[in-house]
All heavy atoms as an XYZ file, in Angstrom:
807
protein
N     -26.075   -147.623    -43.110
C     -24.765   -148.201    -42.949
C     -24.007   -147.572    -41.784
O     -23.395   -148.273    -41.009
C     -23.973   -148.059    -44.247
C     -22.613   -148.667    -44.149
S     -21.874   -148.759    -45.769
C     -20.188   -148.792    -45.333
N     -24.075   -146.255    -41.670
C     -23.367   -145.578    -40.589
C     -23.934   -146.006    -39.236
O     -23.196   -146.158    -38.260
C     -23.380   -144.035    -40.741
C     -22.447   -143.367    -39.719
C     -24.771   -143.491    -40.592
C     -21.007   -143.520    -40.054
N     -25.251   -146.249    -39.169
C     -25.877   -146.697    -37.930
C     -25.307   -148.032    -37.486
O     -25.012   -148.233    -36.309
C     -27.400   -146.798    -38.106
O     -27.898   -145.506    -38.477
C     -28.087   -147.236    -36.837
N     -25.132   -148.954    -38.420
C     -24.570   -150.266    -38.094
C     -23.148   -150.139    -37.559
O     -22.772   -150.812    -36.604
C     -24.602   -151.185    -39.313
C     -25.983   -151.659    -39.679
C     -25.942   -152.594    -40.859
C     -27.351   -153.027    -41.240
N     -27.356   -153.963    -42.364
N     -22.372   -149.273    -38.166
C     -20.984   -149.060    -37.715
C     -20.978   -148.473    -36.308
O     -20.248   -148.943    -35.438
C     -20.220   -148.143    -38.700
C     -20.051   -148.851    -40.052
C     -18.868   -147.738    -38.131
C     -19.557   -147.949    -41.158
N     -21.806   -147.463    -36.072
C     -21.879   -146.843    -34.753
C     -22.336   -147.840    -33.699
O     -21.785   -147.880    -32.594
C     -22.804   -145.625    -34.783
C     -22.301   -144.434    -35.587
C     -23.378   -143.360    -35.686
C     -21.026   -143.866    -34.997
N     -23.320   -148.661    -34.039
C     -23.798   -149.677    -33.099
C     -22.706   -150.685    -32.760
O     -22.573   -151.107    -31.619
C     -25.028   -150.401    -33.651
C     -26.272   -149.549    -33.587
O     -26.374   -148.629    -32.792
N     -27.230   -149.853    -34.437
N     -21.914   -151.067    -33.753
C     -20.848   -152.040    -33.516
C     -19.788   -151.519    -32.563
O     -19.190   -152.284    -31.807
C     -20.200   -152.460    -34.838
C     -21.018   -153.453    -35.615
C     -20.283   -153.944    -36.820
C     -21.146   -154.969    -37.559
N     -20.438   -155.570    -38.671
N     -19.554   -150.219    -32.586
C     -18.546   -149.656    -31.680
C     -19.174   -149.112    -30.383
O     -18.494   -148.518    -29.568
C     -17.684   -148.576    -32.378
C     -18.536   -147.383    -32.854
C     -16.894   -149.180    -33.512
C     -17.720   -146.220    -33.363
N     -20.469   -149.339    -30.216
C     -21.123   -148.996    -28.955
C     -21.642   -147.585    -28.826
O     -21.921   -147.125    -27.730
N     -21.781   -146.880    -29.937
C     -22.303   -145.517    -29.905
C     -23.818   -145.572    -30.104
O     -24.291   -146.134    -31.088
C     -21.656   -144.651    -31.018
C     -22.263   -143.258    -31.036
C     -20.152   -144.578    -30.824
N     -24.593   -145.021    -29.158
C     -26.049   -145.056    -29.299
C     -26.512   -144.248    -30.511
O     -25.996   -143.165    -30.766
C     -26.562   -144.411    -28.013
C     -25.400   -144.124    -27.162
C     -24.156   -144.367    -27.947
N     -27.473   -144.797    -31.229
C     -28.004   -144.105    -32.406
C     -29.482   -143.778    -32.257
O     -30.096   -143.279    -33.187
C     -27.786   -144.953    -33.667
O     -28.403   -146.229    -33.481
C     -26.313   -145.129    -33.972
N     -30.044   -144.052    -31.100
C     -31.444   -143.713    -30.838
C     -31.583   -143.314    -29.383
O     -30.705   -143.585    -28.556
C     -32.354   -144.906    -31.138
O     -32.166   -145.923    -30.161
N     -32.702   -142.676    -29.055
C     -32.913   -142.274    -27.662
C     -33.058   -143.497    -26.763
O     -32.614   -143.483    -25.621
C     -34.118   -141.348    -27.535
O     -35.289   -141.964    -28.006
N     -33.650   -144.577    -27.273
C     -33.785   -145.796    -26.466
C     -32.411   -146.377    -26.135
O     -32.153   -146.789    -25.001
C     -34.644   -146.824    -27.192
N     -31.518   -146.397    -27.111
C     -30.164   -146.907    -26.865
C     -29.418   -146.015    -25.888
O     -28.707   -146.505    -25.010
C     -29.377   -147.000    -28.173
C     -29.817   -148.127    -29.062
C     -29.048   -148.121    -30.375
O     -28.727   -147.069    -30.918
N     -28.769   -149.307    -30.887
N     -29.567   -144.717    -26.030
C     -28.906   -143.778    -25.130
C     -29.366   -144.020    -23.698
O     -28.562   -144.116    -22.777
C     -29.203   -142.330    -25.553
C     -28.607   -141.312    -24.632
C     -27.269   -140.981    -24.722
C     -29.384   -140.686    -23.671
C     -26.700   -140.048    -23.866
C     -28.834   -139.754    -22.807
C     -27.484   -139.431    -22.907
N     -30.678   -144.149    -23.503
C     -31.230   -144.342    -22.168
C     -30.803   -145.681    -21.585
O     -30.411   -145.756    -20.425
C     -32.769   -144.209    -22.195
C     -33.139   -142.749    -22.505
C     -33.390   -144.669    -20.879
C     -34.590   -142.537    -22.847
N     -30.870   -146.733    -22.377
C     -30.525   -148.069    -21.876
C     -29.080   -148.102    -21.406
O     -28.741   -148.825    -20.468
C     -30.823   -149.145    -22.946
C     -31.585   -150.354    -22.384
C     -29.583   -149.733    -23.535
C     -32.711   -150.272    -21.592
N     -28.206   -147.305    -22.031
C     -26.808   -147.229    -21.608
C     -26.641   -146.498    -20.280
O     -25.615   -146.636    -19.623
C     -25.959   -146.547    -22.678
C     -25.758   -147.405    -23.900
O     -25.892   -148.626    -23.855
N     -25.453   -146.781    -25.019
N     -27.636   -145.716    -19.884
C     -27.555   -144.905    -18.668
C     -28.193   -145.577    -17.452
O     -27.978   -145.121    -16.337
C     -28.264   -143.550    -18.882
C     -27.635   -142.678    -19.924
C     -26.411   -142.035    -19.370
C     -25.854   -141.006    -20.327
N     -24.661   -140.375    -19.811
N     -29.004   -146.619    -17.668
C     -29.776   -147.196    -16.569
C     -29.347   -148.617    -16.247
O     -28.692   -149.284    -17.049
C     -31.294   -147.194    -16.887
C     -31.797   -145.786    -17.153
C     -31.626   -148.126    -18.039
N     -29.741   -149.050    -15.060
C     -29.650   -150.453    -14.665
C     -31.070   -150.998    -14.687
O     -32.006   -150.305    -14.258
C     -29.093   -150.592    -13.253
C     -27.699   -150.090    -13.079
C     -27.290   -150.107    -11.609
O     -28.102   -149.966    -10.711
N     -26.002   -150.272    -11.384
N     -31.248   -152.210    -15.172
C     -32.565   -152.834    -15.158
C     -32.676   -153.578    -13.830
O     -32.008   -154.582    -13.608
C     -32.748   -153.813    -16.349
C     -32.372   -153.143    -17.679
C     -34.176   -154.344    -16.368
C     -33.141   -151.902    -18.020
N     -33.511   -153.063    -12.936
C     -33.641   -153.645    -11.608
C     -34.581   -154.840    -11.612
O     -34.356   -155.819    -10.903
C     -34.147   -152.596    -10.619
N     -35.632   -154.752    -12.415
C     -36.625   -155.814    -12.453
C     -37.415   -155.689    -13.746
O     -37.660   -154.592    -14.223
C     -37.568   -155.693    -11.260
C     -38.609   -156.758    -11.215
N     -38.321   -158.066    -10.928
C     -39.937   -156.703    -11.427
C     -39.430   -158.768    -10.965
N     -40.425   -157.967    -11.264
N     -37.822   -156.844    -14.271
C     -38.577   -156.804    -15.514
C     -39.460   -158.036    -15.635
O     -38.977   -159.159    -15.488
C     -37.615   -156.735    -16.700
C     -38.273   -156.546    -18.017
S     -37.015   -156.167    -19.255
C     -38.080   -155.502    -20.515
N     -40.755   -157.811    -15.830
C     -41.708   -158.860    -16.180
C     -42.619   -158.261    -17.252
O     -42.623   -157.037    -17.447
C     -42.542   -159.341    -14.968
C     -43.330   -158.184    -14.350
C     -41.673   -160.036    -13.937
C     -44.315   -158.605    -13.276
N     -43.377   -159.100    -17.944
C     -44.277   -158.571    -18.967
C     -45.211   -157.528    -18.360
O     -45.886   -157.787    -17.363
C     -45.105   -159.692    -19.598
C     -44.313   -160.505    -20.595
O     -43.239   -160.041    -21.029
O     -44.769   -161.612    -20.957
N     -45.190   -156.359    -18.931
C     -46.056   -155.274    -18.487
C     -45.434   -154.318    -17.486
O     -46.013   -153.277    -17.196
N     -44.251   -154.669    -16.962
C     -43.604   -153.805    -15.970
C     -42.097   -153.866    -16.120
O     -41.533   -154.939    -16.318
C     -43.925   -154.263    -14.550
C     -45.330   -154.086    -14.125
C     -45.582   -154.766    -12.789
N     -44.664   -154.359    -11.748
C     -44.984   -153.614    -10.700
N     -46.209   -153.194    -10.540
N     -44.087   -153.299     -9.793
N     -41.491   -152.739    -15.978
C     -40.029   -152.689    -15.929
C     -39.640   -151.607    -14.921
O     -40.253   -150.540    -14.874
C     -39.404   -152.434    -17.326
C     -39.840   -151.117    -17.919
C     -37.886   -152.521    -17.277
N     -38.671   -151.923    -14.086
C     -38.140   -150.939    -13.142
C     -36.675   -150.722    -13.477
O     -35.901   -151.675    -13.584
C     -38.267   -151.406    -11.698
C     -37.741   -150.363    -10.701
C     -37.856   -150.814     -9.265
N     -39.201   -151.168     -8.881
C     -40.151   -150.304     -8.493
N     -39.882   -149.009     -8.469
N     -41.347   -150.727     -8.146
N     -36.329   -149.463    -13.662
C     -34.939   -149.119    -13.952
C     -34.414   -148.211    -12.855
O     -35.181   -147.516    -12.183
C     -34.776   -148.432    -15.336
C     -35.281   -149.326    -16.451
C     -35.468   -147.087    -15.375
N     -33.114   -148.248    -12.687
C     -32.435   -147.339    -11.768
C     -31.587   -146.396    -12.610
O     -30.766   -146.828    -13.414
C     -31.528   -148.103    -10.767
C     -32.314   -149.184    -10.034
C     -30.858   -147.123     -9.813
C     -33.456   -148.691     -9.193
N     -31.839   -145.124    -12.439
C     -31.138   -144.088    -13.191
C     -30.572   -143.116    -12.155
O     -31.248   -142.182    -11.730
C     -32.132   -143.416    -14.130
C     -31.555   -142.490    -15.181
C     -30.194   -142.330    -15.389
C     -32.408   -141.750    -15.986
C     -29.699   -141.481    -16.354
C     -31.918   -140.889    -16.965
C     -30.573   -140.764    -17.131
O     -30.087   -139.912    -18.099
N     -29.354   -143.363    -11.720
C     -28.752   -142.599    -10.624
C     -28.747   -141.091    -10.850
O     -28.830   -140.325     -9.891
C     -27.328   -143.094    -10.342
C     -27.307   -144.419     -9.608
O     -28.249   -144.707     -8.841
O     -26.349   -145.193     -9.806
N     -28.660   -140.655    -12.094
C     -28.622   -139.218    -12.380
C     -29.897   -138.508    -11.914
O     -29.885   -137.301    -11.673
C     -28.424   -138.967    -13.875
C     -27.048   -139.387    -14.365
O     -26.190   -139.735    -13.528
O     -26.823   -139.375    -15.589
N     -30.998   -139.257    -11.781
C     -32.262   -138.650    -11.348
C     -32.197   -138.142     -9.914
O     -32.926   -137.227     -9.544
C     -33.405   -139.670    -11.453
C     -33.816   -140.094    -12.848
C     -34.858   -141.198    -12.762
C     -34.354   -138.920    -13.640
N     -31.317   -138.733     -9.117
C     -31.245   -138.394     -7.698
C     -30.889   -136.932     -7.448
O     -31.261   -136.373     -6.422
C     -30.220   -139.282     -6.991
C     -30.586   -140.741     -6.965
C     -29.479   -141.534     -6.305
C     -29.731   -143.014     -6.347
N     -28.613   -143.770     -5.741
N     -30.191   -136.332     -8.380
C     -29.651   -134.992     -8.137
C     -30.036   -133.980     -9.211
O     -29.464   -132.898     -9.250
C     -28.121   -135.064     -8.061
C     -27.636   -136.146     -7.146
N     -27.735   -136.062     -5.784
C     -27.086   -137.347     -7.411
C     -27.257   -137.156     -5.239
N     -26.851   -137.960     -6.204
N     -30.998   -134.337    -10.063
C     -31.283   -133.464    -11.195
C     -32.798   -133.335    -11.404
O     -33.424   -134.160    -12.060
C     -30.610   -134.044    -12.453
C     -30.624   -133.096    -13.632
O     -31.482   -132.199    -13.684
O     -29.769   -133.277    -14.525
N     -33.365   -132.292    -10.830
C     -34.809   -132.060    -10.942
C     -35.248   -131.869    -12.384
O     -36.336   -132.309    -12.774
C     -35.223   -130.843    -10.117
C     -35.060   -131.066     -8.637
O     -35.105   -132.199     -8.160
N     -34.842   -129.986     -7.891
N     -34.422   -131.215    -13.176
C     -34.764   -130.990    -14.583
C     -34.823   -132.316    -15.346
O     -35.709   -132.533    -16.165
C     -33.754   -130.051    -15.232
C     -34.131   -129.645    -16.652
C     -33.153   -128.640    -17.237
O     -32.681   -127.751    -16.505
O     -32.879   -128.758    -18.443
N     -33.898   -133.214    -15.050
C     -33.890   -134.524    -15.687
C     -35.138   -135.322    -15.305
O     -35.735   -135.980    -16.145
C     -32.629   -135.296    -15.319
C     -32.481   -136.683    -15.944
C     -32.469   -136.610    -17.472
C     -31.202   -137.350    -15.439
N     -35.535   -135.230    -14.052
C     -36.759   -135.904    -13.605
C     -37.941   -135.420    -14.438
O     -38.764   -136.212    -14.911
C     -37.018   -135.670    -12.099
C     -38.397   -136.167    -11.685
C     -35.935   -136.341    -11.268
N     -38.018   -134.122    -14.637
C     -39.107   -133.542    -15.424
C     -39.035   -134.006    -16.888
O     -40.052   -134.330    -17.490
C     -39.057   -132.016    -15.345
C     -40.243   -131.355    -16.002
C     -40.261   -129.849    -15.779
O     -39.301   -129.263    -15.298
N     -41.365   -129.231    -16.147
N     -37.844   -134.057    -17.457
C     -37.683   -134.510    -18.837
C     -38.108   -135.971    -18.997
O     -38.780   -136.324    -19.970
C     -36.234   -134.351    -19.286
C     -35.808   -132.918    -19.473
C     -34.306   -132.787    -19.728
O     -33.552   -133.748    -19.634
N     -33.866   -131.571    -20.020
N     -37.728   -136.812    -18.034
C     -38.110   -138.229    -18.083
C     -39.629   -138.352    -17.986
O     -40.255   -139.091    -18.756
C     -37.410   -139.030    -16.963
C     -37.995   -140.425    -16.830
C     -35.916   -139.091    -17.225
N     -40.233   -137.603    -17.074
C     -41.688   -137.635    -16.913
C     -42.394   -137.197    -18.190
O     -43.381   -137.822    -18.614
C     -42.116   -136.761    -15.739
N     -41.885   -136.153    -18.825
C     -42.487   -135.673    -20.070
C     -42.390   -136.722    -21.173
O     -43.358   -136.963    -21.890
C     -41.825   -134.365    -20.508
C     -42.217   -133.174    -19.668
C     -41.439   -131.917    -20.016
O     -40.709   -131.895    -21.041
O     -41.547   -130.946    -19.243
N     -41.220   -137.344    -21.300
C     -41.021   -138.369    -22.336
C     -41.964   -139.549    -22.104
O     -42.615   -140.029    -23.032
C     -39.563   -138.837    -22.339
C     -39.261   -139.938    -23.322
C     -39.389   -139.478    -24.756
C     -38.938   -140.553    -25.716
N     -39.124   -140.184    -27.105
N     -42.047   -140.006    -20.861
C     -42.897   -141.154    -20.554
C     -44.378   -140.828    -20.748
O     -45.142   -141.678    -21.205
C     -42.638   -141.652    -19.133
C     -41.249   -142.228    -18.889
C     -41.072   -142.590    -17.420
C     -40.972   -143.433    -19.778
N     -44.774   -139.611    -20.416
C     -46.183   -139.235    -20.562
C     -46.613   -139.136    -22.025
O     -47.801   -139.224    -22.325
C     -46.467   -137.917    -19.834
O     -45.821   -136.844    -20.473
N     -45.669   -138.993    -22.929
C     -45.971   -138.924    -24.364
C     -46.258   -140.298    -24.978
O     -46.796   -140.380    -26.072
C     -44.798   -138.291    -25.117
C     -44.577   -136.836    -24.796
C     -43.292   -136.294    -25.408
O     -42.554   -137.051    -26.061
O     -43.033   -135.092    -25.204
N     -45.889   -141.365    -24.280
C     -46.024   -142.714    -24.825
C     -47.370   -143.282    -24.378
O     -47.537   -143.658    -23.217
C     -44.860   -143.624    -24.364
C     -45.015   -145.022    -24.943
C     -43.521   -143.015    -24.764
N     -48.334   -143.338    -25.303
C     -49.693   -143.748    -24.925
C     -49.770   -145.209    -24.509
O     -50.699   -145.607    -23.817
C     -50.682   -143.445    -26.045
C     -50.493   -144.261    -27.300
C     -51.518   -143.898    -28.358
C     -51.312   -144.739    -29.602
N     -52.289   -144.431    -30.621
N     -48.789   -146.017    -24.885
C     -48.774   -147.428    -24.502
C     -48.319   -147.634    -23.058
O     -48.430   -148.721    -22.513
C     -47.882   -148.230    -25.451
C     -48.408   -148.325    -26.867
C     -48.147   -147.069    -27.714
O     -47.387   -146.178    -27.280
O     -48.709   -146.988    -28.823
N     -47.810   -146.567    -22.452
C     -47.439   -146.614    -21.035
C     -48.690   -146.272    -20.228
O     -49.258   -145.191    -20.359
C     -46.278   -145.661    -20.713
C     -44.999   -146.155    -21.403
C     -46.083   -145.548    -19.200
C     -43.793   -145.276    -21.212
N     -49.102   -147.225    -19.406
C     -50.311   -147.080    -18.601
C     -50.046   -146.191    -17.392
O     -50.865   -145.365    -17.015
C     -50.812   -148.468    -18.138
C     -51.155   -149.337    -19.354
C     -51.993   -148.350    -17.187
C     -51.316   -150.810    -19.046
N     -48.879   -146.376    -16.801
C     -48.535   -145.660    -15.582
C     -47.018   -145.658    -15.426
O     -46.337   -146.577    -15.881
C     -49.171   -146.394    -14.400
C     -48.795   -145.911    -13.045
C     -49.395   -146.785    -11.939
O     -49.918   -147.884    -12.206
O     -49.289   -146.347    -10.786
N     -46.507   -144.630    -14.799
C     -45.091   -144.606    -14.439
C     -44.947   -143.896    -13.105
O     -45.771   -143.051    -12.745
C     -44.227   -143.943    -15.515
C     -44.519   -142.480    -15.703
C     -43.863   -141.515    -14.947
C     -45.465   -142.052    -16.630
C     -44.136   -140.171    -15.116
C     -45.741   -140.710    -16.795
C     -45.080   -139.777    -16.035
O     -45.357   -138.450    -16.192
N     -43.950   -144.304    -12.355
C     -43.657   -143.670    -11.072
C     -42.164   -143.421    -11.003
O     -41.367   -144.330    -11.221
C     -44.081   -144.566     -9.913
C     -45.572   -144.772     -9.821
C     -45.930   -145.664     -8.670
C     -47.434   -145.900     -8.663
N     -47.829   -146.847     -7.626
N     -41.811   -142.193    -10.712
C     -40.409   -141.816    -10.563
C     -40.152   -141.553     -9.091
O     -40.837   -140.746     -8.467
C     -40.079   -140.559    -11.398
C     -40.340   -140.816    -12.880
C     -38.637   -140.125    -11.156
C     -40.236   -139.576    -13.753
N     -39.177   -142.256     -8.540
C     -38.765   -142.033     -7.155
C     -37.390   -141.376     -7.223
O     -36.386   -142.047     -7.444
C     -38.716   -143.352     -6.394
C     -38.355   -143.161     -4.940
O     -37.605   -142.252     -4.576
N     -38.884   -144.029     -4.092
N     -37.366   -140.084     -7.034
C     -36.113   -139.344     -7.171
C     -35.125   -139.709     -6.068
O     -33.916   -139.705     -6.301
C     -36.374   -137.840     -7.174
C     -35.144   -137.044     -7.527
C     -35.429   -135.575     -7.750
O     -36.534   -135.106     -7.542
N     -34.418   -134.848     -8.171
N     -35.608   -140.075     -4.907
C     -34.728   -140.439     -3.800
C     -33.867   -141.642     -4.143
O     -32.676   -141.677     -3.848
C     -35.547   -140.725     -2.528
O     -36.317   -139.562     -2.217
C     -34.651   -141.061     -1.354
N     -34.470   -142.637     -4.784
C     -33.743   -143.871     -5.122
C     -33.249   -143.897     -6.569
O     -32.476   -144.777     -6.930
C     -34.642   -145.103     -4.909
O     -35.763   -145.031     -5.793
C     -35.109   -145.195     -3.467
N     -33.729   -142.962     -7.390
C     -33.372   -142.965     -8.805
C     -34.119   -144.035     -9.572
O     -33.726   -144.406    -10.675
N     -35.209   -144.507     -9.010
C     -35.980   -145.600     -9.602
C     -37.115   -145.070    -10.477
O     -37.780   -144.095    -10.122
C     -36.558   -146.460     -8.472
O     -37.471   -147.397     -8.964
N     -37.316   -145.750    -11.605
C     -38.446   -145.438    -12.473
C     -39.172   -146.747    -12.756
O     -38.593   -147.680    -13.308
C     -37.999   -144.799    -13.807
C     -39.211   -144.470    -14.677
C     -37.147   -143.558    -13.561
N     -40.436   -146.801    -12.351
C     -41.285   -147.952    -12.635
C     -42.158   -147.593    -13.822
O     -42.825   -146.555    -13.817
C     -42.167   -148.302    -11.436
C     -43.216   -149.375    -11.703
C     -42.554   -150.723    -11.953
C     -44.206   -149.455    -10.549
N     -42.148   -148.446    -14.829
C     -42.955   -148.228    -16.023
C     -43.897   -149.409    -16.171
O     -43.467   -150.554    -16.234
C     -42.068   -148.103    -17.274
C     -41.074   -146.957    -17.123
C     -42.930   -147.926    -18.529
C     -39.991   -146.914    -18.178
N     -45.194   -149.114    -16.200
C     -46.214   -150.129    -16.438
C     -46.759   -149.855    -17.837
O     -47.213   -148.745    -18.123
C     -47.350   -150.045    -15.388
C     -48.415   -151.098    -15.667
C     -46.784   -150.188    -13.982
N     -46.685   -150.868    -18.691
C     -47.064   -150.674    -20.091
C     -48.025   -151.759    -20.551
O     -48.116   -152.830    -19.956
C     -45.820   -150.638    -20.989
C     -45.008   -151.906    -20.944
C     -45.233   -152.941    -21.851
C     -44.014   -152.092    -19.985
C     -44.497   -154.106    -21.806
C     -43.279   -153.257    -19.935
C     -43.521   -154.253    -20.846
O     -42.789   -155.420    -20.783
N     -48.736   -151.468    -21.612
C     -49.678   -152.413    -22.212
C     -48.898   -153.396    -23.080
O     -48.351   -153.011    -24.113
C     -50.710   -151.652    -23.043
C     -51.792   -152.531    -23.629
O     -51.588   -153.756    -23.751
O     -52.850   -151.987    -23.986
N     -48.837   -154.650    -22.663
C     -48.059   -155.654    -23.401
C     -48.625   -155.912    -24.794
O     -47.893   -156.332    -25.694
C     -47.938   -156.985    -22.631
C     -47.153   -156.808    -21.363
C     -49.296   -157.584    -22.344
N     -49.898   -155.629    -24.991
C     -50.526   -155.893    -26.286
C     -50.260   -154.814    -27.319
O     -50.412   -155.059    -28.517
C     -52.040   -156.083    -26.115
C     -52.359   -157.288    -25.260
O     -51.792   -158.355    -25.443
N     -53.245   -157.106    -24.295
N     -49.875   -153.619    -26.863
C     -49.670   -152.524    -27.809
C     -48.271   -151.911    -27.758
O     -47.966   -151.031    -28.554
C     -50.706   -151.399    -27.587
O     -50.541   -150.875    -26.264
C     -52.130   -151.893    -27.796
N     -47.426   -152.364    -26.830
C     -46.093   -151.770    -26.664
C     -45.294   -151.792    -27.954
O     -44.543   -150.856    -28.242
C     -45.327   -152.493    -25.556
N     -45.463   -152.825    -28.754
C     -44.702   -152.954    -30.005
C     -45.059   -151.873    -31.030
O     -44.305   -151.624    -31.958
C     -44.931   -154.342    -30.617
C     -46.333   -154.554    -31.092
N     -47.358   -154.903    -30.239
C     -46.874   -154.449    -32.329
C     -48.471   -155.006    -30.934
N     -48.212   -154.734    -32.201
N     -46.190   -151.211    -30.847
C     -46.630   -150.182    -31.805
C     -45.851   -148.878    -31.662
O     -45.815   -148.073    -32.585
C     -48.122   -149.908    -31.638
C     -48.988   -151.072    -32.032
C     -50.451   -150.757    -31.851
C     -51.312   -151.944    -32.233
N     -52.736   -151.659    -32.045
N     -45.248   -148.682    -30.498
C     -44.478   -147.464    -30.270
C     -43.003   -147.781    -30.489
O     -42.437   -148.612    -29.778
C     -44.716   -146.946    -28.854
C     -43.962   -145.675    -28.583
O     -42.756   -145.702    -28.361
N     -44.659   -144.558    -28.616
N     -42.398   -147.141    -31.464
C     -41.014   -147.441    -31.846
C     -40.048   -147.301    -30.676
O     -39.215   -148.175    -30.422
C     -40.578   -146.533    -33.002
C     -39.210   -146.838    -33.526
C     -38.815   -145.949    -34.700
O     -39.689   -145.352    -35.354
O     -37.603   -145.853    -34.954
N     -40.160   -146.197    -29.928
C     -39.271   -145.973    -28.786
C     -39.460   -147.059    -27.732
O     -38.496   -147.670    -27.279
C     -39.518   -144.592    -28.163
C     -38.891   -144.453    -26.804
C     -37.535   -144.215    -26.676
C     -39.659   -144.598    -25.650
C     -36.944   -144.112    -25.417
C     -39.075   -144.499    -24.392
C     -37.717   -144.256    -24.287
N     -40.702   -147.299    -27.317
C     -40.970   -148.268    -26.254
C     -40.579   -149.673    -26.679
O     -39.975   -150.417    -25.905
C     -42.449   -148.224    -25.855
C     -42.864   -149.126    -24.690
C     -42.062   -148.808    -23.434
C     -44.353   -148.988    -24.427
N     -40.878   -150.030    -27.903
C     -40.521   -151.356    -28.407
C     -39.010   -151.557    -28.375
O     -38.518   -152.586    -27.897
C     -41.060   -151.546    -29.829
C     -40.841   -152.938    -30.340
O     -41.148   -153.918    -29.675
N     -40.303   -153.034    -31.543
N     -38.261   -150.588    -28.851
C     -36.803   -150.700    -28.852
C     -36.268   -150.707    -27.419
O     -35.380   -151.499    -27.079
C     -36.163   -149.563    -29.643
C     -34.655   -149.682    -29.711
C     -33.985   -148.597    -30.538
O     -34.648   -147.627    -30.947
O     -32.771   -148.729    -30.749
N     -36.801   -149.838    -26.575
C     -36.358   -149.780    -25.183
C     -36.573   -151.130    -24.492
O     -35.677   -151.638    -23.809
C     -37.104   -148.676    -24.425
C     -36.752   -148.617    -22.974
C     -35.597   -147.983    -22.559
C     -37.555   -149.226    -22.022
C     -35.245   -147.952    -21.215
C     -37.218   -149.201    -20.678
C     -36.064   -148.560    -20.274
N     -37.743   -151.726    -24.660
C     -38.045   -153.005    -24.013
C     -37.179   -154.132    -24.556
O     -36.719   -154.992    -23.797
C     -39.528   -153.341    -24.170
C     -40.479   -152.418    -23.413
C     -41.920   -152.716    -23.795
C     -40.273   -152.521    -21.912
N     -36.927   -154.122    -25.860
C     -36.060   -155.136    -26.453
C     -34.656   -155.044    -25.872
O     -34.055   -156.050    -25.474
C     -36.015   -154.982    -27.990
O     -37.354   -155.141    -28.494
C     -35.098   -156.002    -28.627
N     -34.129   -153.838    -25.808
C     -32.799   -153.625    -25.235
C     -32.771   -153.936    -23.743
O     -31.811   -154.532    -23.244
C     -32.340   -152.194    -25.486
C     -32.096   -151.800    -26.941
C     -31.940   -150.287    -27.070
C     -30.896   -152.528    -27.501
N     -33.820   -153.578    -23.037
C     -33.896   -153.838    -21.599
C     -33.908   -155.335    -21.323
O     -33.238   -155.799    -20.401
C     -35.138   -153.165    -21.001
N     -34.661   -156.089    -22.109
C     -34.711   -157.549    -21.935
C     -33.329   -158.149    -22.127
O     -32.905   -159.017    -21.364
C     -35.706   -158.175    -22.898
C     -37.137   -157.973    -22.510
C     -38.093   -158.549    -23.540
C     -39.517   -158.161    -23.181
N     -40.476   -158.550    -24.226
N     -32.632   -157.680    -23.130
C     -31.296   -158.178    -23.386
C     -30.349   -157.832    -22.236
O     -29.578   -158.672    -21.776
C     -30.771   -157.583    -24.695
O     -29.442   -157.949    -24.915
N     -30.431   -156.618    -21.755
C     -29.558   -156.174    -20.670
C     -29.921   -156.864    -19.353
O     -29.040   -157.189    -18.566
C     -29.675   -154.649    -20.515
C     -28.672   -154.054    -19.565
C     -28.707   -152.543    -19.602
C     -27.632   -151.956    -18.719
N     -27.603   -150.498    -18.788
N     -31.194   -157.116    -19.104
C     -31.637   -157.743    -17.877
C     -31.154   -159.191    -17.779
O     -30.839   -159.669    -16.714
C     -33.167   -157.699    -17.783
C     -33.730   -158.187    -16.480
C     -33.386   -157.579    -15.278
C     -34.615   -159.248    -16.444
C     -33.910   -158.021    -14.068
C     -35.145   -159.691    -15.243
C     -34.795   -159.073    -14.063
O     -35.311   -159.522    -12.873
N     -31.041   -159.870    -18.911
C     -30.593   -161.261    -18.941
C     -29.100   -161.397    -18.700
O     -28.614   -162.444    -18.344
C     -30.967   -161.915    -20.271
C     -32.447   -162.123    -20.436
C     -32.760   -162.743    -21.774
C     -34.248   -162.886    -21.961
N     -34.582   -163.477    -23.252
N     -28.347   -160.316    -18.933
C     -26.882   -160.361    -18.809
C     -26.437   -160.624    -17.400
O     -27.014   -160.344    -16.441
C     -26.251   -159.061    -19.310
C     -26.418   -158.867    -20.784
C     -25.859   -157.539    -21.277
O     -25.408   -156.700    -20.465
O     -25.871   -157.341    -22.482
């Protein structure tokens, strides 16, 4: 119940929601999503944290972080992405945000 209330007022209740609030969706097609995360441009530690998080998701085939542009390209397996709770939620939220 508290999660629903927090979501209604715009407070992130998961890491996917937190991240989606921080990024712009630059491009998205099945199997690929590119986000712009401006904070990456000036924070080496954040770049490392993002890389570690992405490397833990076995459904992610490849990712590339461009710190100069703040861009993160994520290539994922469309057939198994739904099996990972974080990736599934992130992609669902990204699709919604990309359509806006």
